[in-house]
C-alpha positions in Angstrom: -35.6 -7.3 25.8 -38.3 -9.4 24.1 -37.6 -10.7 20.6 -39.1 -8.7 17.7 -41.1 -10.3 15.0 -39.7 -8.9 11.7 -43.2 -9.3 10.2 -44.6 -6.6 12.5 -44.0 -2.8 12.0 -41.8 -2.8 15.2 -39.8 -5.7 13.9 -39.3 -4.2 10.5 -38.1 -1.0 12.1 -35.5 -2.8 14.2 -34.4 -5.0 11.2 -33.9 -1.8 9.1 -31.7 -0.4 11.9 -29.7 -3.7 12.1 -29.3 -3.7 8.3 -28.0 -0.2 8.2 -25.6 -0.7 11.1 -24.3 -3.9 9.5 -23.3 -1.9 6.5 -20.7 0.0 8.6 -17.1 -1.3 8.3 -16.0 -3.4 11.2 -19.6 -3.9 12.5 -20.7 -7.5 12.4 -24.2 -8.9 13.3 -23.4 -9.1 17.0 -22.0 -5.5 17.2 -24.9 -4.2 15.2 -27.3 -5.9 17.6 -25.6 -4.4 20.7 -25.7 -0.9 19.2 -29.3 -1.2 18.1 -30.4 -2.4 21.6 -28.4 0.5 23.2 -30.2 3.0 20.9 -33.6 1.4 21.7 -33.0 1.7 25.4 -31.6 5.3 25.2 -33.9 8.3 25.5 -35.1 10.1 22.4 -32.6 13.0 23.0 -29.6 10.8 22.9 -30.8 9.3 19.6 -31.5 12.7 18.2 -28.0 14.0 19.1 -26.5 11.0 17.3 -28.7 11.6 14.3 -27.9 15.4 14.3 -24.2 14.7 14.5 -24.2 12.4 11.5 -26.3 14.8 9.4 -24.1 17.8 10.4 -20.8 16.1 9.5 -22.3 15.0 6.1 -23.4 18.6 5.4 -20.2 20.4 6.6 -17.3 18.0 5.8 -16.1 17.5 2.3 -12.9 16.6 0.4 -10.3 19.3 0.0 -10.0 20.0 -3.7 -6.2 20.2 -3.4 -5.1 17.2 -1.3 -8.4 15.3 -1.0 -8.3 15.1 2.8 -11.3 16.2 4.9 -12.2 19.9 5.0 -14.9 22.1 6.4 -13.9 25.2 4.4 -12.9 25.8 0.8 -9.6 23.9 1.5 -8.4 21.9 4.5 -6.5 23.6 7.3 -3.2 22.1 6.3 -3.3 23.3 2.7 -4.4 26.7 3.9 -1.6 27.0 6.4 1.1 29.3 5.0 3.6 28.0 7.5 3.6 24.4 6.1 6.7 23.3 4.1 5.4 23.5 0.5 8.4 21.7 -0.9 7.4 18.4 0.5 4.3 16.3 -0.1 3.5 13.1 1.9 1.3 10.7 -0.1 -1.2 8.6 1.9 -4.0 6.2 1.1 -6.9 7.7 3.2 -7.7 10.9 5.1 -7.3 9.1 8.4 -3.7 8.5 7.6 -3.1 12.3 7.6 -4.4 12.4 11.2 -2.1 9.6 12.2 1.0 11.3 10.8 0.0 14.7 12.2 -0.2 13.2 15.7 3.6 12.5 15.6 4.4 16.2 15.2 7.4 15.1 13.1 6.2 16.2 9.7 5.4 19.8 8.6 4.9 19.6 4.9 1.7 19.0 2.8 -0.3 15.9 2.0 -1.9 14.2 -0.9 -4.6 11.6 -0.3 -4.9 8.9 -3.0 -8.3 7.7 -2.0 -7.2 4.1 -1.8 -4.5 1.9 -3.2 -3.8 0.0 -6.4 -5.6 -3.4 -6.1 -6.1 -5.5 -9.2 -8.2 -8.0 -7.3 -10.7 -5.2 -6.6 -10.3 -3.7 -10.1 -8.7 -0.5 -8.7 -5.9 0.9 -10.8 -4.2 4.3 -10.9 -7.1 5.7 -12.9 -9.4 5.2 -9.9 -7.0 7.1 -7.5 -6.0 10.7 -7.3 -2.7 10.1 -9.1 -3.4 12.5 -12.0 -4.0 15.3 -9.5 -0.8 14.5 -7.7 1.2 14.8 -10.9 -0.5 18.1 -11.6 0.7 19.4 -8.2 4.2 18.3 -9.0 4.2 20.0 -12.4 4.5 23.4 -10.6 8.1 22.6 -9.8 7.7 23.8 -6.2 7.8 20.3 -4.7 11.3 18.9 -4.0 10.4 15.7 -2.2 7.5 13.2 -2.3 7.2 10.9 0.7 5.3 7.7 0.0 3.4 6.7 3.1 1.2 3.9 2.0 0.8 0.9 4.2 3.6 -1.7 4.1 1.3 -4.4 2.7 1.1 -5.9 -0.9 -1.3 -3.2 -2.2 0.6 -0.4 -0.4 3.9 -1.6 -1.8 2.5 -1.9 -5.3 1.1 1.6 -5.1 4.4 3.0 -3.8 6.4 1.3 -6.5 4.1 2.6 -9.2 4.2 6.2 -7.9 8.0 6.1 -7.5 8.4 5.0 -11.2 6.0 7.7 -12.3 7.5 10.5 -10.3 11.2 9.8 -10.7 11.4 11.1 -14.3 10.3 14.5 -13.0 13.5 14.9 -11.1 11.6 15.1 -7.7 13.2 13.2 -4.9 11.0 10.2 -3.8 11.3 8.6 -0.4 9.5 5.8 1.4 8.6 5.6 5.1 11.0 3.2 6.9 9.4 0.1 8.4 10.8 -2.3 10.9 10.9 -3.2 14.6 8.5 -1.3 16.9 9.9 0.5 19.9 10.1 -2.0 22.8 9.8 -5.0 20.5 11.9 -8.2 20.9 13.9 -9.6 17.9 12.8 -13.2 18.7 9.2 -12.3 18.1 9.6 -10.3 14.9 8.5 -12.0 11.7 11.1 -12.4 8.8 9.6 -9.6 6.7 9.6 -7.0 9.5 13.1 -8.0 10.6 14.4 -7.9 7.1 13.0 -4.4 6.6 14.5 -3.2 9.9 18.0 -4.4 8.6 17.5 -2.6 5.3 16.4 0.6 6.9 19.3 0.6 9.4 21.0 4.0 10.0 24.3 5.1 11.4 24.4 6.0 15.1 
């Protein structure tokens, strides 16, 4: 495809598309260029389907007012499900973490999405997260256990530590997801932190 001159109307249109694609997470200049050229070569119907899908999801999907995961109705399907275990809340950072845990089929309680993690470098503290709403949910006395499922990185561990200290005085049991060796992994290739956590999280067999 011939190069576009950004000074022309065609060039400005392409540059605007490249700029917008470049704002997406994980999309660098090369990826933005590939996607833009694909859309240019696609027929108008394919482009319209993509545009309609984006507009539809923005119109229909919102945050659940209870757990702050994604919802298309008043509340999300999990909060609305009377068969879920309401004595347990799994706390995650983002809505996509809910989907990851649900795929395991191993958890049947409720969720609470923080909307991020504590990160002093990014000026994100507990006040910028849905911590206050979590504490309001725990005030009912129905919840017996909170499972902290933030990522095992510095920010995730900082957030989990803060939540544990905040929740413990309420008399609610607090647990943390175990982390360690992946299934099929070799000890010789494990880093010290991963191996150390695997030893700490050992269980009787």
